[in-house]
TORMI-464721 format. One record per residue: x, y, z of N, C-alpha, C in turn; chain. Coordinates in steps of 0.2 Angstrom, whole numbers, always signed. Atoms other than C-alpha are relative to their C-alpha. Layout:
N
X	Y	Z	X	Y	Z	X	Y	Z	A
...
REM end
This chain:
466
+0	+4	-5	-280	+32	-24	+2	-7	-2	A
-2	+6	+3	-277	+17	-35	+7	+0	-1	A
-7	-1	+1	-260	+23	-39	+4	-1	+7	A
-4	+1	-6	-255	+25	-21	-1	-8	+3	A
+0	+7	-2	-261	+7	-18	+4	-4	-3	A
-5	+4	+4	-251	+0	-32	+7	+2	+3	A
-6	-1	-3	-237	+9	-25	+2	-4	+6	A
-1	+4	-7	-239	+3	-8	+2	-8	-1	A
-1	+7	+0	-241	-15	-14	+8	-1	-3	A
-7	+1	+3	-224	-13	-24	+5	+0	+5	A
-6	-1	-6	-214	-6	-9	-1	-6	+4	A
+1	+5	-5	-221	-20	+2	+3	-6	-3	A
-2	+6	+4	-217	-33	-12	+8	+0	+0	A
-8	-1	+0	-199	-26	-13	+3	-1	+6	A
-2	+2	-7	-197	-26	+5	+1	-7	+2	A
+0	+8	-1	-202	-44	+7	+5	-4	-4	A
-5	+3	+4	-192	-50	-7	+7	+1	+2	A
-6	-1	-2	-177	-41	-1	+2	-4	+7	A
-2	+3	-6	-179	-48	+16	+1	-8	+0	A
+0	+7	+2	-182	-65	+9	+7	-2	-3	A
-6	+1	+3	-166	-64	-2	+5	+0	+6	A
-5	+0	-5	-155	-58	+13	+0	-6	+5	A
+0	+6	-4	-162	-72	+24	+2	-7	-3	A
-2	+6	+4	-159	-85	+11	+8	+0	+0	A
-7	+0	+1	-141	-79	+9	+3	-1	+7	A
-3	+2	-7	-138	-80	+28	+0	-7	+1	A
+2	+8	-1	-145	-98	+28	+6	-4	-4	A
-5	+4	+5	-133	-103	+14	+7	-1	+3	A
-6	+1	-4	-118	-99	+26	-1	-1	+7	A
+2	+2	-7	-125	-105	+42	+3	-7	+1	A
-2	+6	-2	-114	-120	+43	+4	-1	+6	A
-2	+3	-6	-109	-129	+58	+8	+2	+0	A
-6	-2	+0	-91	-122	+63	+3	+6	-3	A
-2	-6	+3	-91	-106	+54	+0	+5	+6	A
+0	-6	-4	-87	-90	+64	-7	+4	-1	A
+7	-3	+1	-103	-79	+68	+3	+6	-5	A
-1	-5	+4	-106	-65	+57	-6	+1	-5	A
+5	-1	+6	-117	-58	+42	+2	+0	-6	A
-2	+1	+6	-116	-61	+24	-3	+5	-5	A
+2	-6	+4	-126	-47	+16	-4	-3	-6	A
+4	+2	+6	-133	-49	-2	+4	-5	-4	A
-4	+4	+4	-129	-63	-14	+5	+4	-5	A
-6	-3	+4	-113	-59	-25	+3	+6	+3	A
-3	-6	-3	-111	-42	-18	+2	+0	+7	A
-2	+1	-8	-111	-47	+1	-1	+7	+3	A
+1	-6	-5	-108	-32	+12	+6	+5	-3	A
-5	-4	+2	-95	-24	+1	-1	+8	+0	A
+2	-7	+0	-104	-7	-1	+1	+3	+7	A
-1	-2	-7	-105	-6	+18	+7	+1	+2	A
-7	+0	-2	-87	-10	+20	+4	+5	-3	A
-4	-5	+3	-80	+2	+7	-3	+7	+3	A
+3	-6	-3	-93	+16	+13	+3	+2	+7	A
+0	-1	-7	-91	+14	+32	+8	-1	+2	A
-7	+2	-2	-74	+6	+33	+2	-2	+7	A
-1	+2	-7	-67	+5	+50	-6	+0	+5	A
+5	+0	-3	-84	+9	+57	-4	-7	-1	A
+3	+6	+1	-91	-6	+49	+3	-6	+3	A
-4	+5	-4	-77	-17	+56	-2	+0	+7	A
+1	-1	-8	-80	-10	+73	-6	-2	+2	A
+7	+1	-2	-98	-12	+73	-1	-9	-1	A
+0	+7	+1	-96	-31	+67	+3	-3	+6	A
-4	+3	-5	-83	-34	+80	-4	+1	+7	A
+4	+0	-6	-94	-27	+94	-6	-5	+0	A
+5	+5	+1	-108	-39	+88	+2	-8	+1	A
-1	+8	+1	-98	-55	+85	+7	-1	+2	A
-6	+1	-2	-81	-52	+92	+6	+0	-4	A
-6	-2	+4	-63	-51	+84	+1	-5	-5	A
+0	+5	+5	-66	-66	+73	-6	-2	-3	A
+7	+1	+2	-81	-65	+62	+0	-1	-8	A
+1	+1	+7	-87	-69	+44	-4	+6	-3	A
+3	-5	+4	-93	-57	+30	+0	-2	-7	A
+0	+1	+7	-94	-56	+12	+1	+6	-4	A
-3	-7	+2	-83	-42	+5	+5	-1	-6	A
-4	+0	+7	-74	-38	-12	-2	-7	-4	A
+1	+5	+4	-83	-53	-20	+1	-7	+2	A
-1	+7	-3	-79	-67	-8	-2	-1	+7	A
+1	+1	-7	-84	-75	+8	+6	+1	+3	A
-6	-3	-3	-72	-68	+21	+0	+0	+7	A
+0	+0	-7	-67	-71	+38	+5	+7	+2	A
-4	-5	-2	-61	-55	+47	+4	-2	+7	A
-4	+3	-6	-47	-58	+60	+3	+7	+3	A
-3	-7	-3	-43	-43	+72	+4	-2	+6	A
-3	+2	-6	-34	-54	+85	+8	+0	-1	A
-7	-1	+3	-15	-50	+85	+4	-7	+1	A
-3	+7	+0	-9	-68	+90	-3	-4	-6	A
+2	+4	+6	-21	-75	+77	+3	+2	-7	A
-3	-3	+6	-15	-63	+64	+7	-2	-1	A
-7	+2	+1	+3	-68	+67	+0	-7	-2	A
-1	+7	+2	-1	-86	+65	-2	-1	-7	A
+2	+0	+7	-10	-83	+49	+5	+1	-4	A
-5	-2	+4	+4	-73	+42	+7	-4	-1	A
-6	+4	+0	+18	-85	+46	-1	-8	-2	A
+1	+8	+1	+10	-102	+41	-3	+0	-8	A
+2	+0	+8	+8	-100	+21	+2	-7	-1	A
-1	+8	+1	+16	-118	+21	-6	-4	+2	A
+5	+5	-2	+1	-125	+29	-7	+1	-3	A
+7	+0	+4	-12	-119	+16	-3	+7	+0	A
+3	-7	+0	-14	-100	+19	+4	+4	-5	A
-3	-3	+5	-9	-92	+3	-4	+7	-2	A
+3	-8	+1	-12	-73	-3	-7	-2	-3	A
+7	+0	+2	-30	-70	-6	-3	+7	-2	A
+1	-7	+2	-30	-53	-14	-6	+0	-5	A
+6	+0	+3	-46	-48	-23	+2	-2	-8	A
-1	+1	+7	-48	-54	-42	+2	+6	-4	A
-1	-5	+3	-48	-37	-47	+8	+3	+0	A
-7	-1	-1	-30	-34	-40	+5	-5	-4	A
-5	+5	+3	-22	-50	-47	-2	+1	-8	A
+1	+0	+7	-31	-47	-65	+4	+7	-2	A
-3	-6	+2	-23	-29	-65	+8	+0	+1	A
-8	+0	+0	-6	-32	-58	+3	-5	-3	A
-2	+6	+3	-4	-48	-67	+2	-6	+3	A
+0	+7	-3	-3	-67	-64	+7	-1	+3	A
-7	+1	-3	+16	-65	-60	+2	+3	+6	A
-1	-5	-5	+15	-52	-47	+1	-4	+6	A
-2	+4	-6	+22	-58	-30	-6	+0	+5	A
+6	+1	-4	+5	-55	-21	-4	-6	-3	A
+4	+5	+3	-3	-68	-33	+3	-6	+0	A
-3	+7	-1	+10	-82	-33	+1	-2	+6	A
-2	+2	-6	+15	-93	-20	+4	-7	-1	A
-4	+5	+1	+26	-108	-16	+7	+1	-4	A
-7	-1	+3	+42	-110	-27	+0	+6	-4	A
+0	-6	+4	+36	-97	-39	+0	+6	+4	A
+0	-5	-6	+34	-85	-24	+7	+2	+1	A
-7	-1	-3	+51	-88	-18	+4	+2	-6	A
-5	-2	+6	+59	-86	-36	-1	+8	-2	A
+1	-6	+1	+50	-70	-39	+2	+5	+4	A
-2	-5	-6	+53	-62	-22	+7	+0	-1	A
-7	-1	+1	+71	-67	-25	+2	+5	-5	A
-2	-5	+5	+72	-58	-41	-2	+8	+2	A
+1	-7	-2	+64	-43	-34	+5	+2	+6	A
-5	-2	-5	+75	-43	-18	+7	+1	-3	A
-6	-2	+2	+90	-44	-29	+1	+7	-3	A
+1	-7	+2	+85	-27	-36	+1	+5	+5	A
+1	-6	-6	+83	-18	-19	+3	-3	+6	A
-4	+3	-6	+95	-28	-8	+3	+6	+4	A
-3	-4	-3	+104	-18	+5	+7	+3	-3	A
-5	-1	+4	+120	-18	-6	-2	+5	-6	A
+3	-5	+5	+110	-11	-21	-2	+6	+3	A
+2	-6	-3	+102	+2	-10	+6	+4	+1	A
-5	-5	-2	+118	+9	-4	+4	+1	-5	A
-4	-1	+5	+128	+8	-19	-3	+4	-7	A
+3	-3	+6	+116	+12	-33	-6	+4	+0	A
+6	-4	-1	+99	+17	-28	+0	+6	+5	A
+0	-7	-5	+102	+30	-13	+3	+6	-5	A
-3	-6	+4	+113	+41	-26	-6	+2	-4	A
+5	-2	+5	+98	+41	-38	-6	+3	+4	A
+6	-4	-4	+85	+45	-24	+2	+7	+1	A
-2	-5	-3	+96	+58	-18	+0	+5	-6	A
+1	-5	+6	+97	+66	-36	-6	+2	-1	A
+7	-2	+1	+79	+65	-39	-3	+4	+5	A
+4	-4	-5	+73	+72	-23	+3	+7	+0	A
-3	-5	+0	+85	+86	-24	-2	+5	-6	A
+3	-3	+7	+78	+91	-42	-7	+1	+2	A
+7	+0	-1	+60	+87	-37	-2	+6	+5	A
+1	-4	-5	+61	+99	-22	+3	+7	-1	A
-5	-6	+0	+71	+113	-30	-4	+6	-1	A
+3	-7	+1	+58	+126	-35	-7	+0	+3	A
+7	-1	-3	+44	+125	-22	+1	+7	+5	A
+0	-7	-4	+49	+143	-15	-6	+4	-2	A
+5	-5	+0	+35	+154	-11	-6	-2	-5	A
+5	+3	+4	+23	+142	-20	-6	-3	+5	A
+6	+3	-3	+5	+137	-15	+0	-7	-4	A
+0	+6	+3	+6	+118	-18	-4	-6	+2	A
+3	+6	-2	-4	+102	-17	+4	-5	+2	A
-5	+5	-2	+7	+91	-6	-2	-8	-2	A
+2	+6	+2	-4	+76	-10	+2	-1	-8	A
-1	+1	+7	-2	+79	-29	+8	-1	-1	A
-7	+0	+1	+17	+82	-28	+3	-6	+4	A
-3	+7	-2	+20	+66	-17	-2	-6	-4	A
+2	+5	+6	+10	+56	-29	+5	+0	-6	A
-5	-1	+6	+21	+62	-43	+7	-2	+2	A
-7	+1	-2	+37	+61	-33	+1	-8	+1	A
-1	+8	-2	+34	+42	-27	+0	-4	-7	A
+0	+3	+6	+29	+38	-45	+6	+1	-4	A
-6	-2	+5	+43	+47	-54	+7	-3	+3	A
-6	+3	-4	+56	+41	-41	+1	-7	-2	A
-1	+7	+1	+52	+23	-44	+1	-2	-8	A
+0	+1	+7	+51	+25	-62	+8	+1	-3	A
-6	-2	+2	+68	+33	-63	+5	-5	+3	A
-4	+6	-2	+76	+18	-53	-1	-6	-5	A
+2	+6	+5	+68	+6	-65	+3	+1	-7	A
-1	-1	+7	+70	+14	-82	+5	+6	-2	A
-6	-5	+2	+84	+27	-80	-1	+6	-4	A
+1	-6	+5	+86	+39	-94	-6	+0	-4	A
+7	+1	+3	+71	+32	-102	-6	+3	+4	A
+5	-1	-5	+60	+36	-87	-4	+7	-3	A
+3	-7	+2	+57	+55	-93	-4	-1	-6	A
+3	+0	+7	+52	+50	-111	-6	-4	+0	A
+6	+4	+0	+39	+37	-106	-5	+2	+6	A
+4	-1	-5	+33	+45	-90	-7	+4	-1	A
+5	-4	+1	+20	+57	-98	-6	-5	-2	A
+5	+4	+4	+11	+42	-107	-2	-5	+7	A
+2	+4	-6	+13	+30	-91	-3	+3	+5	A
+3	-1	-6	+8	+40	-77	-8	+1	+1	A
+7	+1	+0	-10	+43	-81	-3	-7	+0	A
+2	+7	-1	-13	+25	-84	+2	-3	+6	A
-2	+2	-5	-4	+21	-69	-5	+1	+6	A
+5	-1	-6	-16	+30	-58	-7	-3	-1	A
+6	+4	+0	-30	+22	-66	+0	-7	+2	A
-2	+7	-2	-22	+5	-63	-1	+0	+8	A
-1	+0	-8	-20	+10	-44	-8	-1	+2	A
+7	+0	-3	-39	+14	-42	-4	-7	-2	A
+3	+6	+1	-44	-2	-51	+1	-6	+4	A
-1	+6	-4	-36	-14	-40	-4	-1	+6	A
+5	+0	-5	-48	-10	-26	-6	+1	-2	A
+7	-1	+3	-64	-13	-34	-3	-7	-2	A
+4	+6	+2	-77	-27	-38	+2	-1	-8	A
-3	+2	+7	-71	-37	-54	-6	+0	-4	A
+6	+0	+4	-86	-31	-64	+3	+4	-6	A
-3	-3	+7	-80	-28	-82	-5	+3	-4	A
+5	-4	+4	-93	-15	-87	+3	+8	-2	A
-2	-6	+1	-90	+2	-95	-1	+5	+5	A
+1	-5	-6	-86	+16	-83	+2	-2	+7	A
-2	+2	-7	-81	+5	-69	+7	+1	+1	A
-8	-1	-1	-64	+7	-60	+4	-7	-2	A
-3	+7	+2	-61	-12	-64	+2	+1	-8	A
+0	+0	+8	-64	-9	-83	+6	+5	-2	A
-5	-4	+1	-53	+7	-82	+7	-2	+2	A
-6	+3	-2	-39	-1	-72	+3	-5	-5	A
-2	+4	+3	-38	-16	-83	+2	+2	-7	A
-1	-4	+7	-38	-5	-100	+7	+3	+2	A
-6	-4	-1	-24	+5	-91	+6	-6	+0	A
-5	+5	+0	-14	-11	-88	+3	-2	-7	A
-1	+2	+8	-15	-16	-107	+5	+6	-2	A
-4	-6	+3	-8	+1	-112	+8	+0	+4	A
-7	+0	-3	+6	+0	-98	+4	-6	-2	A
-4	+6	+3	+11	-17	-105	+3	+1	-7	A
-3	-2	+6	+13	-10	-122	+6	+4	+1	A
-6	-5	+0	+24	+4	-116	+6	-4	+2	A
-5	+4	-2	+34	-8	-106	+3	-5	-5	A
-1	+5	+5	+35	-21	-120	+5	+4	-6	A
-4	-5	+5	+42	-7	-132	+6	+2	+3	A
-7	-3	-3	+55	-1	-119	+4	-7	+0	A
-4	+6	+0	+61	-19	-117	+3	-3	-7	A
-2	+0	+6	+62	-21	-135	+6	+5	-3	A
-4	-6	+2	+71	-5	-138	+7	-2	+4	A
-6	+2	-4	+84	-10	-124	+4	-5	-3	A
-4	+6	+4	+88	-27	-133	+3	+2	-7	A
-3	-3	+7	+89	-18	-150	+6	+4	+0	A
-5	-4	-1	+101	-6	-144	+7	-3	+4	A
-5	+4	-3	+111	-18	-133	+4	+5	+5	A
-3	-4	-5	+114	-3	-121	-1	-3	+7	A
+0	+4	-7	+118	-10	-103	-1	+7	+5	A
+1	-6	-5	+110	+4	-91	+1	-4	+7	A
+0	+2	-7	+114	+3	-73	-7	+2	+4	A
+6	-1	-3	+96	+3	-68	-4	-7	+1	A
+3	+7	-2	+83	-11	-62	-2	-4	-7	A
+2	+3	+6	+77	-15	-80	+7	-3	-3	A
-7	+3	+2	+96	-17	-85	+2	-6	+4	A
-1	+6	-4	+98	-29	-71	-5	-6	-2	A
+5	+5	+2	+82	-39	-76	+2	-4	-7	A
+0	+2	+6	+88	-40	-94	+7	-4	-1	A
-7	+3	+1	+106	-46	-91	+0	-7	-2	A
+0	+6	+3	+110	-62	-100	+6	-4	+3	A
-6	+4	-3	+126	-67	-91	-1	-6	+3	A
+1	+6	-3	+127	-84	-84	-1	+1	+8	A
+0	-2	-7	+130	-76	-66	-6	+3	+2	A
+5	-3	-2	+113	-69	-67	-5	-6	+2	A
+4	+5	-3	+103	-80	-55	-7	+0	-2	A
+8	-1	+1	+85	-74	-59	-1	+2	-8	A
+2	-2	+8	+81	-75	-78	-7	-1	-1	A
+8	-1	+0	+63	-69	-80	-2	+0	-8	A
+2	-2	+6	+53	-70	-96	-2	+7	-1	A
+2	-7	+1	+46	-54	-103	-7	+2	+4	A
+6	+0	-4	+29	-57	-95	+2	+1	+8	A
-2	-1	-8	+37	-59	-78	+3	+6	+1	A
-3	-6	-1	+48	-44	-80	-4	+6	+0	A
+6	-5	+0	+33	-33	-84	-4	+0	+6	A
+4	+1	-6	+23	-40	-70	+4	+3	+7	A
-4	-3	-5	+38	-36	-59	+1	+7	+1	A
-1	-7	+0	+40	-19	-64	-6	+4	+2	A
+6	-2	-3	+22	-16	-61	-1	+0	+7	A
-1	+1	-8	+24	-23	-44	+4	+5	+4	A
-5	-5	-3	+39	-12	-40	-4	+7	+1	A
+3	-7	+0	+30	+4	-45	-7	+1	+4	A
+7	+0	-4	+13	-1	-37	+2	+0	+7	A
-1	+2	-7	+19	-8	-21	+4	+6	+4	A
-3	-6	-3	+30	+8	-17	-3	+6	-1	A
+3	-7	+1	+19	+21	-24	-5	+3	+5	A
+4	-3	-4	+5	+22	-12	+3	+1	+7	A
-3	-1	-7	+15	+19	+4	+5	+5	+0	A
-5	-5	+0	+29	+31	+0	-4	+7	-1	A
+4	-6	+1	+17	+45	-7	-4	+2	+6	A
+5	-2	-6	+4	+44	+7	+4	+1	+6	A
-4	-1	-5	+17	+42	+20	+3	+7	+0	A
-4	-6	+0	+27	+57	+15	-6	+6	+1	A
+6	-5	-1	+10	+67	+14	-2	+0	+7	A
+2	+0	-7	+5	+62	+31	+6	+2	+5	A
-6	-2	-3	+22	+65	+38	+0	+8	+0	A
+0	-7	+2	+21	+83	+31	-6	+3	+5	A
+6	-2	-3	+3	+85	+39	+2	-1	+8	A
-1	+0	-8	+9	+78	+57	+4	+4	+2	A
-5	-4	-2	+25	+88	+57	-3	+7	+1	A
+4	-7	+0	+14	+104	+53	-3	+0	+7	A
+4	+0	-6	+2	+99	+68	+4	+0	+7	A
-4	+2	-6	+17	+95	+80	+7	+4	-1	A
-6	-4	+1	+30	+109	+80	+6	-2	+3	A
-5	+3	-4	+40	+102	+93	+3	-6	-3	A
-3	+6	+3	+43	+86	+83	+3	+2	-6	A
-3	-3	+6	+46	+96	+68	+7	+3	+1	A
-7	-3	-3	+61	+105	+78	+4	-5	+0	A
-5	+5	-1	+68	+89	+83	+2	-3	-7	A
-1	+3	+7	+67	+82	+65	+5	+4	-3	A
-4	-5	+5	+74	+98	+57	+8	-1	+4	A
-6	+1	-2	+88	+97	+70	+5	-5	-2	A
-4	+7	+2	+94	+79	+65	+2	+2	-7	A
-2	-1	+7	+95	+85	+47	+4	+6	-1	A
-5	-5	+0	+103	+102	+50	+7	-3	+2	A
-7	+2	-3	+117	+93	+60	+3	-3	-7	A
-3	+3	+6	+119	+82	+44	+3	+4	-5	A
-2	-4	+5	+120	+96	+32	+6	+5	+3	A
-6	-5	-2	+133	+106	+44	+7	-4	-2	A
-6	+4	+2	+145	+91	+40	+2	+0	-7	A
-1	+0	+8	+144	+94	+21	+0	+7	-4	A
+1	-6	+4	+146	+106	+7	-7	+0	-1	A
+6	-1	+2	+131	+114	+0	-3	-5	-4	A
+2	+4	+6	+130	+102	-15	+1	-7	+2	A
-1	+8	-1	+136	+86	-6	-7	-4	+0	A
+6	+6	-1	+123	+71	-8	+0	-2	+7	A
+0	+5	-6	+117	+61	+6	+3	-6	-1	A
-4	+7	+0	+128	+46	+9	-4	-5	+4	A
+3	+6	-4	+123	+29	+16	+1	+1	+7	A
-1	-1	-7	+131	+34	+32	-5	+5	+3	A
+5	-5	-2	+120	+50	+33	-7	-3	+1	A
+6	+3	+0	+105	+40	+29	-1	-5	+7	A
+1	+4	-5	+108	+27	+43	+1	+4	+7	A
+0	-4	-6	+111	+41	+55	-6	+4	+2	A
+6	-3	-1	+93	+47	+53	-5	-4	+5	A
+3	+4	-5	+87	+38	+69	-8	+3	+1	A
+7	-3	-2	+73	+51	+73	-5	+0	-6	A
+5	+0	+6	+67	+52	+55	-3	-6	-1	A
+2	+7	+1	+65	+33	+54	-6	-1	+5	A
+6	+0	-5	+54	+35	+70	-6	+4	-2	A
+5	-4	+3	+44	+48	+62	-4	-3	-5	A
+2	+4	+6	+41	+38	+46	-5	-6	+3	A
+3	+6	-3	+36	+22	+57	-6	+2	+4	A
+5	-2	-3	+25	+32	+68	-6	+3	-4	A
+5	-2	+5	+16	+40	+53	-3	-6	-4	A
+2	+6	+2	+14	+23	+46	-6	-3	+5	A
+4	+3	-5	+6	+17	+62	-7	+5	+0	A
+6	-4	-2	-6	+32	+66	-4	+1	-7	A
+5	-1	+6	-12	+35	+48	-3	-6	-2	A
+2	+6	+4	-13	+17	+44	-1	+0	-7	A
+0	+0	+7	-8	+17	+27	-3	-6	-4	A
+2	+7	+2	-12	-2	+25	-4	-2	+5	A
+4	+2	-5	-26	-8	+34	+0	-7	+2	A
-2	+7	-1	-22	-26	+32	+2	-4	-5	A
-1	+4	+6	-18	-41	+21	-5	-5	-1	A
+5	+6	+2	-28	-55	+13	+4	-7	-1	A
-2	+7	+2	-25	-73	+13	-6	-5	-1	A
+5	+4	+2	-35	-88	+6	+2	-7	+2	A
-1	+7	-2	-37	-106	+12	+0	-4	-6	A
-1	+4	+6	-32	-119	+0	-3	-7	+3	A
+4	+5	-3	-41	-132	+11	-4	+1	+6	A
+5	-1	-6	-54	-133	+25	+5	+0	+6	A
-5	-1	-5	-44	-126	+40	-3	+1	+7	A
+3	-2	-6	-47	-125	+59	+5	+6	+2	A
-4	-6	-3	-41	-108	+65	-4	+4	+6	A
+3	-3	-6	-45	-100	+82	-7	-3	+2	A
+6	+4	-4	-58	-114	+86	-6	-1	-6	A
+5	+1	+4	-68	-112	+70	+3	-4	-6	A
-2	+3	+6	-67	-122	+53	-2	+5	-6	A
+1	-5	+6	-64	-110	+38	+0	-4	-7	A
+0	+4	+7	-69	-118	+21	+5	+1	-4	A
-4	+0	+5	-58	-121	+7	-2	+7	-5	A
+2	-5	+4	-57	-105	-4	-2	+6	+3	A
+2	-7	-4	-62	-92	+9	+5	+4	+1	A
-5	-5	-2	-52	-77	+12	+0	+2	+7	A
-1	-3	-7	-46	-71	+28	+4	+6	+0	A
-3	-7	+1	-43	-53	+30	+3	+1	+8	A
-3	-2	-6	-30	-50	+43	+0	+7	+1	A
+1	-7	-1	-36	-33	+49	+5	+2	+6	A
-5	-2	-4	-21	-25	+57	-1	+8	+3	A
+1	-7	-2	-28	-7	+59	-2	+1	+7	A
+2	-1	-7	-35	-9	+76	+6	-1	+5	A
-5	+2	-3	-20	-17	+82	+5	+6	+1	A
-4	-6	-1	-11	+0	+79	-2	+5	+5	A
+4	-5	-5	-23	+9	+90	-1	-4	+8	A
+2	+3	-6	-23	-4	+104	+5	+3	+6	A
-4	-4	-6	-18	+6	+121	+5	-5	+4	A
-5	+5	-4	-10	-10	+128	+6	-1	-3	A
-7	+1	+4	+3	-11	+114	+3	+6	-1	A
-2	-7	+2	+4	+8	+110	-3	+5	+5	A
+4	-5	-5	+0	+19	+126	-1	+6	-4	A
+2	-6	+3	-9	+34	+121	+0	+0	-8	A
-2	+2	+6	-11	+27	+104	-2	+5	-5	A
+2	-4	+5	-19	+42	+95	+4	+6	+1	A
-5	-6	+0	-5	+54	+99	+5	-2	-4	A
-7	+0	+4	+9	+56	+87	+6	+2	+4	A
-6	+0	-4	+24	+51	+96	+6	-4	-2	A
-5	+4	+3	+39	+46	+87	+6	-3	+5	A
-5	+2	-5	+49	+44	+103	-2	-7	+2	A
+3	+6	-1	+39	+28	+106	+5	-5	-2	A
-5	+5	+4	+51	+20	+93	+7	+0	+3	A
-7	+0	-2	+67	+26	+101	+1	-2	+7	A
+0	+2	-8	+62	+23	+120	+0	-8	+0	A
+1	+8	+0	+58	+5	+116	+3	-2	-7	A
-4	+2	+6	+70	+0	+103	-1	-7	-3	A
+2	+6	+3	+63	-17	+101	-6	-1	-3	A
+7	+0	+2	+46	-12	+96	-1	-3	-7	A
+1	+2	+6	+49	-15	+78	+0	-8	-1	A
-1	+8	-1	+53	-34	+82	-6	-3	+3	A
+5	+3	-4	+38	-37	+92	-5	-4	-5	A
+4	+4	+5	+26	-50	+85	-6	+3	-2	A
+6	-3	+2	+11	-39	+84	+1	+7	-5	A
-3	-5	+5	+22	-26	+73	-2	-2	-6	A
+2	+2	+6	+13	-29	+57	-1	+5	-5	A
+1	-6	+4	+14	-11	+49	+2	-2	-7	A
-4	+2	+6	+25	-19	+35	-1	-7	-2	A
+1	+6	+2	+17	-35	+34	+3	-6	+5	A
-4	+5	-5	+24	-52	+42	+1	-6	-4	A
-2	+6	+3	+31	-69	+38	+4	+1	-6	A
-3	+0	+6	+37	-73	+21	-2	+6	-4	A
+3	-5	+5	+27	-59	+14	+0	+7	+2	A
-1	-7	-2	+34	-45	+24	+3	+4	-6	A
-2	-4	+6	+36	-30	+12	+7	+0	-1	A
-7	-1	+3	+52	-32	+2	+3	+6	+0	A
-3	-7	+1	+53	-14	-1	-1	+5	+6	A
+0	-5	-6	+52	-8	+17	+5	+5	+0	A
-5	-3	-1	+69	-2	+18	+1	+5	-6	A
+0	-5	+5	+68	+7	+0	-4	+5	+1	A
+5	-6	-2	+52	+16	+6	+2	+4	+5	A
-2	-4	-5	+59	+22	+21	+6	+4	-2	A
-6	-5	+4	+75	+29	+11	-2	+5	-4	A
+3	-5	+4	+64	+37	-1	-3	+6	+4	A
+3	-5	-4	+54	+46	+12	+5	+4	+4	A
-4	-3	-4	+69	+50	+23	+4	+6	-4	A
-3	-5	+4	+78	+59	+9	-5	+6	-2	A
+5	-5	+0	+62	+68	+5	+0	+5	+5	A
+0	-3	-5	+60	+74	+22	+6	+4	+1	A
-6	-3	+0	+79	+79	+22	+0	+7	-4	A
+0	-6	+5	+77	+91	+8	-6	+5	+1	A
+6	-4	-2	+60	+97	+13	+1	+4	+6	A
+0	-5	-6	+63	+103	+30	+6	+3	+1	A
-6	-5	+0	+81	+110	+28	-1	+6	-5	A
+0	-4	+5	+75	+120	+13	-7	+5	+1	A
+6	-3	+0	+57	+125	+17	-4	+1	+8	A
+5	+0	-5	+44	+131	+31	-7	-1	-4	A
+6	-1	+3	+26	+129	+27	-7	+0	+5	A
+6	-1	-4	+8	+132	+33	-5	-3	-5	A
+6	+3	+3	-8	+123	+29	-5	+5	-2	A
+4	-4	+2	-21	+131	+20	-7	-2	+2	A
+6	+3	-3	-39	+130	+28	-4	-4	-5	A
+4	+4	+5	-51	+118	+20	+1	-7	-2	A
-3	+7	+2	-41	+102	+18	-4	-4	+4	A
+3	+5	-3	-50	+87	+22	+2	-7	-1	A
-3	+7	+1	-43	+69	+25	-6	-5	+0	A
+4	+5	-1	-52	+53	+23	+5	-6	+1	A
-5	+6	-2	-44	+36	+30	-2	-7	-3	A
+2	+6	+4	-54	+23	+20	-4	+1	-6	A
-4	+6	+1	-53	+13	+9	+8	+2	-1	A
-6	-4	+0	-37	+24	+6	+0	+6	+4	A
-1	-6	-4	-29	+38	+16	+1	+5	-6	A
-1	-5	+5	-31	+53	+5	-4	+7	+2	A
+4	-6	+0	-37	+71	+3	-4	+1	-6	A
+4	+0	+7	-51	+71	-9	+0	+6	-4	A
-1	-7	+3	-49	+90	-13	+8	+2	-1	A
-7	-3	+0	-30	+90	-11	+1	+2	+7	A
-3	-3	-6	-19	+95	+4	+5	+5	-2	A
-3	-6	+2	-14	+112	+0	+5	+4	+6	A
-4	-3	-5	+1	+121	+9	+3	+6	-4	A
-3	-5	+4	+9	+137	+6	+8	+0	+3	A
-8	+2	+0	+29	+135	+5	+4	+7	+1	A
-5	-5	+0	+42	+148	+10	+7	-3	+2	A
-7	+3	-2	+61	+147	+13	+1	+0	+7	A
-1	+1	-8	+68	+141	+29	+5	+5	+2	A
REM end
């Protein structure tokens, strides 16, 4: 009896203390002018609910507080914006004090010179250096032939195989980027680089708690190893004075006409940014395109027809040319519709550099604003029948990509610089996949869509010849 009484007192005390702490934390942020919302626990806020419940957490808060509300997620007081017009305003007004506001874990792991971390003149310079590597002329003359060669090889031996398309597209996106960056050395460093890179990716979306066993610790340690690999590669390139026609070769050029001269730290951060930014969008969009095409045979038939027509104009071993790529209109529509429906990127983060009035509220200096674009993708007023996979919507309304609410690839000066490169990689992958193979899904595949779109146990398909 005495033990039960003690247990009861302990439980009541814990409940009272927890309630008091939550109440105190709410009162801390109950300042005049702030948007409505809840803040959760001190330090941790509502991060656990956000990561576990994902879109359902956001929807429940929206139902209670509207499309502009406050919370505390990923270690910082945050305003969540789900209004298309307000989102557009936030994304195009960096010069007015709305700078990138990505979690500290991402900034620590990707490096202080990555384009998501810097702003102002530094961002303009780093973005210029990145765009010089993946400009339309570079894509046409140098990158596309490498993508074609890589995809042709990567998909060469899938005949009559049971494969995990998630694993294959993950490796494909990573190796394709590494091939473009490091050329002939990519094969020699891939085995050491790849497992560390996958740890780095997991660490970028975590609380910045530097304790053994945390994703943050593993991601930060992985960054250190990757920096060593890339430092050694740069030193070897300089020592041999070999001028390779790859992205690293362009970054190491010492000629006077090289407009963007970066130090080694900036080069390494730029390389990590290149691999990281393209990896998840290319791999996941490719996987989900395979999934959606399997589930919609009439769309697969239309896509395959486009690619068979391209192959009919060529010899069996002829590569895909720039003209072939630009003719893939339906393929582009499939890729964009996959990105919209799967919502590979849920939103972007900005941070206030001063107290700012937005949407009728005063957002304090240092707060983050989560431009949550996921629900915009499913707005029936913007996309009729929004949960239907319908690539034709992008062909019937050719100006849809230029609409102010089209934020699938970001917006303003922060629009994804690798958008066209990513679409080209997925297009060439789909070309060789659908012209070579048929496939069927294996039962038991499960997909989750938050915080990342992924198949926790893999996405298994059985492949046969077309």
